[in-house]
C-alpha positions as CSV (number, residue, x, y, z in Angstrom):
1,X,98.7,-3.0,-68.7
2,X,96.8,-6.1,-68.6
3,X,93.8,-4.4,-66.5
4,X,93.7,-1.1,-69.6
5,X,93.3,-4.4,-71.9
6,X,90.9,-6.3,-69.7
7,X,88.8,-2.9,-69.8
8,X,89.1,-2.5,-73.4
9,X,87.5,-5.7,-73.9
10,X,84.8,-6.2,-71.5
11,X,84.0,-2.7,-72.3
12,X,83.5,-3.0,-76.0
13,X,80.5,-1.7,-77.6
14,X,78.9,-1.9,-74.0
15,X,77.7,1.2,-71.8
16,X,80.0,1.9,-69.1
17,X,78.8,0.3,-65.3
18,X,78.5,0.9,-62.2
19,X,78.9,-1.2,-59.3
20,X,77.4,-0.7,-56.1
21,X,79.1,-2.7,-53.1
22,X,76.1,-5.4,-54.2
23,X,78.0,-5.6,-57.5
24,X,74.5,-4.4,-59.1
25,X,75.2,-2.6,-62.1
26,X,73.8,0.8,-62.4
27,X,74.5,1.9,-65.7
28,X,72.9,4.6,-67.5
29,X,70.6,2.4,-69.1
30,X,69.2,1.9,-66.7
31,X,68.7,-0.4,-63.2
32,X,69.0,-4.2,-64.3
33,X,70.3,-4.2,-68.5
34,X,72.0,-6.4,-67.4
35,X,69.6,-8.8,-66.9
36,X,67.7,-8.3,-69.4
37,X,70.2,-9.2,-71.7
38,X,73.8,-10.5,-72.0
39,X,76.4,-8.8,-71.4
40,X,79.6,-8.4,-74.3
41,X,82.6,-9.3,-73.3
42,X,84.2,-12.6,-71.9
43,X,81.5,-12.8,-69.0
44,X,78.5,-12.2,-71.2
45,X,78.2,-15.9,-70.9
46,X,77.5,-16.1,-67.1
47,X,74.8,-13.6,-67.2
48,X,72.9,-15.7,-70.3
49,X,69.0,-16.3,-68.8
50,X,69.1,-20.4,-68.2
51,X,67.2,-22.9,-71.1
52,X,63.2,-22.9,-70.3
53,X,61.2,-25.7,-71.2
54,X,60.4,-25.8,-75.1
55,X,57.4,-23.3,-75.5
56,X,54.4,-24.7,-77.6
57,X,54.5,-23.2,-81.8
58,X,50.2,-22.4,-81.4
59,X,49.2,-19.0,-81.0
60,X,48.1,-19.7,-77.5
61,X,49.3,-22.1,-74.7
62,X,47.0,-23.1,-71.8
63,X,45.6,-19.7,-72.6
64,X,48.2,-17.7,-72.4
65,X,49.1,-15.7,-75.1
66,X,52.7,-16.2,-76.6
67,X,54.8,-13.2,-75.6
68,X,53.6,-12.9,-72.0
69,X,54.6,-16.0,-70.3
70,X,57.0,-14.8,-67.7
71,X,60.7,-14.8,-69.0
72,X,59.3,-14.1,-72.5
73,X,60.5,-10.6,-72.9
74,X,63.6,-11.1,-71.7
75,X,64.3,-13.9,-74.1
76,X,62.7,-11.6,-77.2
77,X,64.5,-8.2,-76.9
78,X,64.6,-7.1,-72.8
79,X,63.3,-3.8,-72.6
80,X,62.7,-2.7,-75.3
81,X,59.5,-5.5,-75.8
82,X,58.2,-4.6,-72.1
83,X,58.1,-1.3,-73.5
84,X,56.3,-2.7,-76.2
85,X,53.8,-4.5,-74.4
86,X,52.8,-1.0,-71.3
87,X,52.3,0.9,-74.9
88,X,49.6,-1.5,-76.6
89,X,48.0,-2.2,-73.2
90,X,48.0,1.4,-72.6
91,X,46.4,2.2,-75.7
92,X,43.7,-0.9,-75.7
93,X,42.7,1.2,-72.6
94,X,42.6,4.4,-73.6
95,X,40.2,2.8,-76.9
96,X,37.8,1.0,-74.4
97,X,37.1,4.6,-72.8
98,X,33.8,6.1,-72.7
99,X,33.7,9.7,-73.3
100,X,30.3,11.8,-72.2
101,X,29.7,12.1,-75.8
102,X,29.7,8.2,-76.6
103,X,27.4,8.1,-73.2
104,X,24.7,10.4,-74.7
105,X,25.3,8.8,-78.0
106,X,25.9,5.6,-77.1
107,X,24.9,4.3,-73.9
108,X,22.1,6.4,-72.8
109,X,19.5,5.4,-75.7
110,X,20.0,1.8,-75.0
111,X,19.3,2.6,-71.3
112,X,16.3,4.8,-72.3
113,X,14.2,2.4,-74.5
114,X,14.9,-0.2,-71.8
115,X,13.1,2.1,-69.0
116,X,10.8,2.9,-71.4
117,X,9.5,-0.9,-72.2
118,X,9.4,-1.4,-68.7
119,X,7.7,1.1,-68.0
120,X,4.4,0.4,-69.8
121,X,4.9,-3.2,-70.0
122,X,1.6,-4.7,-68.6
123,X,1.7,-7.7,-66.2
124,X,2.3,-10.8,-68.7
125,X,4.2,-9.0,-71.7
126,X,7.4,-10.0,-73.3
127,X,10.2,-7.3,-73.0
128,X,13.0,-7.7,-76.4
129,X,15.1,-6.2,-74.3
130,X,19.0,-8.5,-73.7
131,X,19.0,-7.6,-69.9
132,X,22.0,-8.6,-69.6
133,X,23.6,-5.9,-72.5
134,X,20.9,-3.3,-70.5
135,X,23.4,-4.5,-67.3
136,X,26.7,-4.1,-69.2
137,X,25.4,-0.7,-70.3
138,X,25.7,0.4,-66.4
139,X,29.0,-1.3,-65.1
140,X,30.6,0.3,-68.0
141,X,29.4,3.4,-67.3
142,X,30.0,3.5,-63.5
143,X,33.7,1.8,-64.0
144,X,33.6,5.2,-66.4
145,X,32.8,7.4,-63.4
146,X,29.0,8.2,-65.4
147,X,27.6,7.6,-62.8
148,X,26.0,11.1,-61.5
149,X,25.3,12.0,-65.5
150,X,23.4,8.6,-65.6
151,X,20.9,8.8,-62.4
152,X,19.9,12.5,-63.6
153,X,18.8,11.1,-66.5
154,X,17.0,8.3,-64.6
155,X,15.4,10.5,-62.6
156,X,14.2,12.9,-65.0
157,X,13.0,10.0,-67.5
158,X,10.9,8.0,-65.2
159,X,9.3,11.6,-63.5
160,X,8.8,13.1,-67.1
161,X,6.8,9.4,-66.8
162,X,4.8,9.7,-63.7
163,X,4.2,13.1,-64.7
164,X,1.8,11.8,-68.0
165,X,0.3,8.8,-65.7
166,X,-0.9,11.4,-63.3
167,X,-2.8,13.2,-66.1
168,X,-4.4,10.4,-67.9
169,X,-5.5,10.0,-64.1
170,X,-6.6,13.3,-63.8
171,X,-9.1,13.5,-67.1
172,X,-10.8,9.6,-65.4
173,X,-14.5,9.7,-65.2
174,X,-15.4,8.5,-61.4
175,X,-16.4,5.4,-62.3
176,X,-13.0,4.3,-63.7
177,X,-11.1,6.1,-61.6
178,X,-10.4,3.4,-59.0
179,X,-9.5,0.6,-61.2
180,X,-7.0,3.1,-63.3
181,X,-5.6,4.0,-60.4
182,X,-4.8,0.7,-59.2
183,X,-3.7,-0.6,-63.0
184,X,-1.3,2.7,-62.8
185,X,0.5,1.7,-59.5
186,X,1.1,-2.2,-60.0
187,X,2.4,-1.3,-63.2
188,X,4.7,1.1,-61.7
189,X,5.8,-1.2,-59.3
190,X,6.2,-3.8,-61.2
191,X,8.6,-1.5,-63.2
192,X,10.7,-1.0,-60.3
193,X,11.2,-4.9,-60.1
194,X,13.5,-4.8,-63.2
195,X,14.6,-1.6,-63.0
196,X,16.5,-1.4,-59.6
197,X,18.2,-5.0,-59.9
198,X,19.0,-3.7,-63.4
199,X,21.0,-0.7,-62.1
200,X,22.7,-2.2,-59.0
201,X,26.1,-1.1,-59.4
202,X,25.0,2.8,-59.7
203,X,23.5,2.2,-56.3
204,X,26.2,0.6,-55.1
205,X,28.8,2.8,-56.1
206,X,27.1,5.9,-56.3
207,X,23.6,6.5,-54.5
208,X,24.5,4.8,-51.2
209,X,27.7,5.6,-51.1
210,X,27.9,9.4,-52.2
211,X,24.3,10.4,-51.5
212,X,24.1,8.0,-48.4
213,X,19.8,6.7,-50.0
214,X,18.8,3.6,-51.9
215,X,17.7,4.0,-55.3
216,X,14.8,2.0,-54.7
217,X,13.1,4.6,-52.2
218,X,13.6,7.2,-54.3
219,X,11.9,5.9,-57.2
220,X,9.0,4.6,-54.5
221,X,8.9,8.7,-53.7
222,X,8.8,9.9,-57.2
223,X,5.6,8.2,-57.3
224,X,4.4,9.4,-53.9
225,X,4.9,12.6,-54.8
226,X,4.2,13.4,-58.4
227,X,1.1,10.6,-58.3
228,X,0.0,9.9,-55.7
229,X,0.0,13.2,-53.2
230,X,-1.9,14.6,-56.0
231,X,-4.6,12.0,-56.2
232,X,-5.2,11.0,-52.8
233,X,-7.9,13.4,-51.7
234,X,-9.7,11.9,-54.7
235,X,-9.4,8.5,-54.2
236,X,-10.3,8.3,-50.4
237,X,-13.5,9.2,-50.7
238,X,-14.2,6.8,-53.8
239,X,-12.3,3.9,-52.0
240,X,-14.5,4.4,-48.7
241,X,-17.9,4.9,-50.9
242,X,-17.2,1.9,-52.7
243,X,-16.4,0.0,-48.9
244,X,-20.0,0.6,-48.0
245,X,-21.3,-0.6,-51.2
246,X,-20.2,-4.6,-52.1
247,X,-18.3,-5.8,-54.6
248,X,-18.4,-2.1,-56.6
249,X,-14.4,-2.7,-56.8
250,X,-13.2,-6.3,-57.2
251,X,-11.8,-7.5,-53.4
252,X,-8.7,-7.6,-54.8
253,X,-8.5,-4.3,-56.3
254,X,-9.3,-3.0,-53.0
255,X,-6.5,-5.0,-51.9
256,X,-4.3,-3.9,-53.6
257,X,-5.0,-0.1,-53.5
258,X,-5.0,0.4,-49.8
259,X,-1.8,-1.7,-49.1
260,X,0.2,0.4,-52.0
261,X,-1.6,3.4,-50.1
262,X,0.0,2.1,-46.5
263,X,3.6,1.4,-48.3
264,X,4.0,4.9,-50.1
265,X,2.7,6.8,-46.8
266,X,1.7,5.1,-44.3
267,X,0.4,8.4,-42.4
268,X,-2.1,8.2,-44.4
269,X,-3.6,5.5,-42.5
270,X,-5.3,8.4,-40.2
271,X,-7.8,9.7,-43.3
272,X,-9.5,5.8,-42.9
273,X,-8.5,4.5,-40.1
274,X,-11.2,1.0,-40.3
275,X,-10.6,1.1,-44.5
276,X,-7.1,0.0,-44.4
277,X,-7.7,-1.9,-40.6
278,X,-8.9,-4.7,-42.7
279,X,-6.0,-5.3,-45.1
280,X,-3.2,-4.0,-42.7
281,X,-2.9,-5.4,-39.5
282,X,-2.4,-3.8,-36.1
283,X,-3.9,-1.0,-37.4
284,X,-6.3,-0.4,-34.8
285,X,-5.5,-0.1,-30.8
286,X,-6.1,-3.7,-29.6
287,X,-10.0,-4.8,-28.2
288,X,-10.6,-4.6,-24.6
289,X,-13.3,-5.8,-22.8
290,X,-15.1,-3.0,-22.0
291,X,-16.1,-2.0,-25.8
292,X,-17.3,-6.2,-26.1
293,X,-20.9,-4.7,-26.7
294,X,-20.4,-1.7,-29.4
295,X,-17.9,-4.6,-31.7
296,X,-21.0,-6.8,-31.3
297,X,-23.3,-3.9,-32.5
298,X,-21.1,-3.3,-35.6
299,X,-20.9,-6.7,-36.2
300,X,-24.3,-7.2,-36.5
301,X,-24.8,-3.3,-38.6
302,X,-22.7,-5.0,-40.8
303,X,-24.9,-8.4,-41.5
304,X,-28.3,-5.7,-41.9
305,X,-26.0,-3.9,-44.5
306,X,-25.7,-7.3,-45.9
307,X,-29.1,-8.7,-45.3
308,X,-30.3,-4.9,-47.0
309,X,-28.3,-6.5,-50.4
310,X,-29.3,-10.1,-51.0
311,X,-26.5,-11.4,-49.6
312,X,-26.6,-12.9,-46.1
313,X,-30.3,-14.1,-46.7
314,X,-29.5,-17.0,-49.0
315,X,-26.3,-18.0,-47.6
316,X,-27.7,-18.4,-44.6
317,X,-30.5,-20.5,-46.3
318,X,-27.7,-22.5,-48.0
319,X,-26.0,-23.1,-44.7
320,X,-28.8,-24.1,-43.0
321,X,-29.7,-26.7,-45.7
322,X,-26.5,-28.2,-44.8
323,X,-26.2,-28.1,-41.7
324,X,-29.7,-30.3,-41.9
325,X,-28.4,-32.4,-44.1
326,X,-25.2,-33.2,-42.2
327,X,-27.1,-33.9,-38.6
328,X,-30.1,-35.3,-40.7
329,X,-32.9,-32.4,-40.1
330,X,-32.2,-32.8,-36.2
331,X,-33.6,-29.5,-35.3
332,X,-32.0,-29.3,-31.6
333,X,-28.9,-29.3,-33.2
334,X,-29.9,-26.7,-35.8
335,X,-31.7,-24.3,-33.1
336,X,-28.4,-24.3,-30.8
337,X,-26.2,-23.1,-33.4
338,X,-28.6,-19.9,-33.8
339,X,-30.5,-21.1,-37.3
340,X,-34.2,-19.8,-36.0
């Protein structure tokens, strides 16, 4: 009778408990419920969690929201509080999901506008865009599995731009053709220095991982296919003609174009090895002793061409005058240096 009485007292208002050999409760309410709230009956006080330190009354303590500290769930409703916290976290995650409609209507338009400005900027221009905002947009879209769509949109966007650039070059007169090609090449390569870092997350987690390629290489290839390949056979004769006429174009322009063409496609060197060798080292085979006379003849030819254009004679006169002043008019010294 005493055992039945104790069972009635211990079971009043509480669920039936089934203990395993370690005295863990496997009641219908789930494992560990008696650890989250005190059980009814004479043993309830023994299962009460020990009192912890007094918590601050403010909404936060050391950057941790109240109710998120260890043991808070047990003292504020047990399993019910935990379930409410999980539901709140799930709802917050679902609210941050970026659908394909969100991507097309909100995120890609921001990226599209920024890319437009970067592709058309001139050196030294101020671009009123937030790099942090663009970087954040790319990061969020990658995290929400929109990398493939974003890569496709980026390639399509830049391809359309390069096709417009190619058409503008085709309409250029010969005397402006080289300079405009140089501007288009420099502007595009400058834009890549900003575009590639902004899409670094897409490059790292989609292009390199799934496509086994690199974003910068892909974008350089676009310029090669849509601009350079279409104009190389018109551009190269103009470059060779400009090379034979000193100062028809500035040396910096010639250097930029030749180095740029070599970067885009190194095999184009075969179209004009002598031209490329002036700006790219180790293009021509090494000099050999048996060809020294030929090298000397080439130098003499260059000197005659310069003299015909009125450059060398004046330079030699100035240099001769400087030598005479330095050596106090010593004709013997001047003669030894070849100034006759």
